[in-house]
C-alpha positions, 0 to 999 in steps of 0.5 A: 392788096395782100401778101402770101408766103410760099412755104414749099419754095422757102423750105427747099431754099433753106434745105429744110424738110416740111413737117406737119408741125411747121416749126421749120417755117414758123419764123417766116410765116410770122414775118409775113403776118407782121409785114402785112399788118404793118403795110395794112394789107392782108396776110395770106397763108401758104397752101396746105400740101396734103389735100388728102388730109382733110383733118390736117387741113382744117387744123392748119387753117384754124392755126393760121387764123390764130397767127393772124393770117386772113386767108389761105392760098386760093387753091386751099381757100375754096374748101375752107373759107368758112374757117375764117368766117366770124359767124357762129359755127352753127351758121357755117 
């Protein structure tokens, strides 16, 4: 089992504008991680919206891993699954 957050809908609901830094959604993302860990299920991070920004997508993926997420939304995951790999970079 897993839980995933939908940041596009969340930020629209609270009237916030999405930013590259993600400060508007940091609290909500951490709530997902905390709830998932407490429930013993995987925390899956939201999709990265700007799929044309490959550098930003890699940065977002590595950041989400550092926050405790165990994956990205499936539409993002296929491209960047290796960012969650525990193997050395040379083996990716």
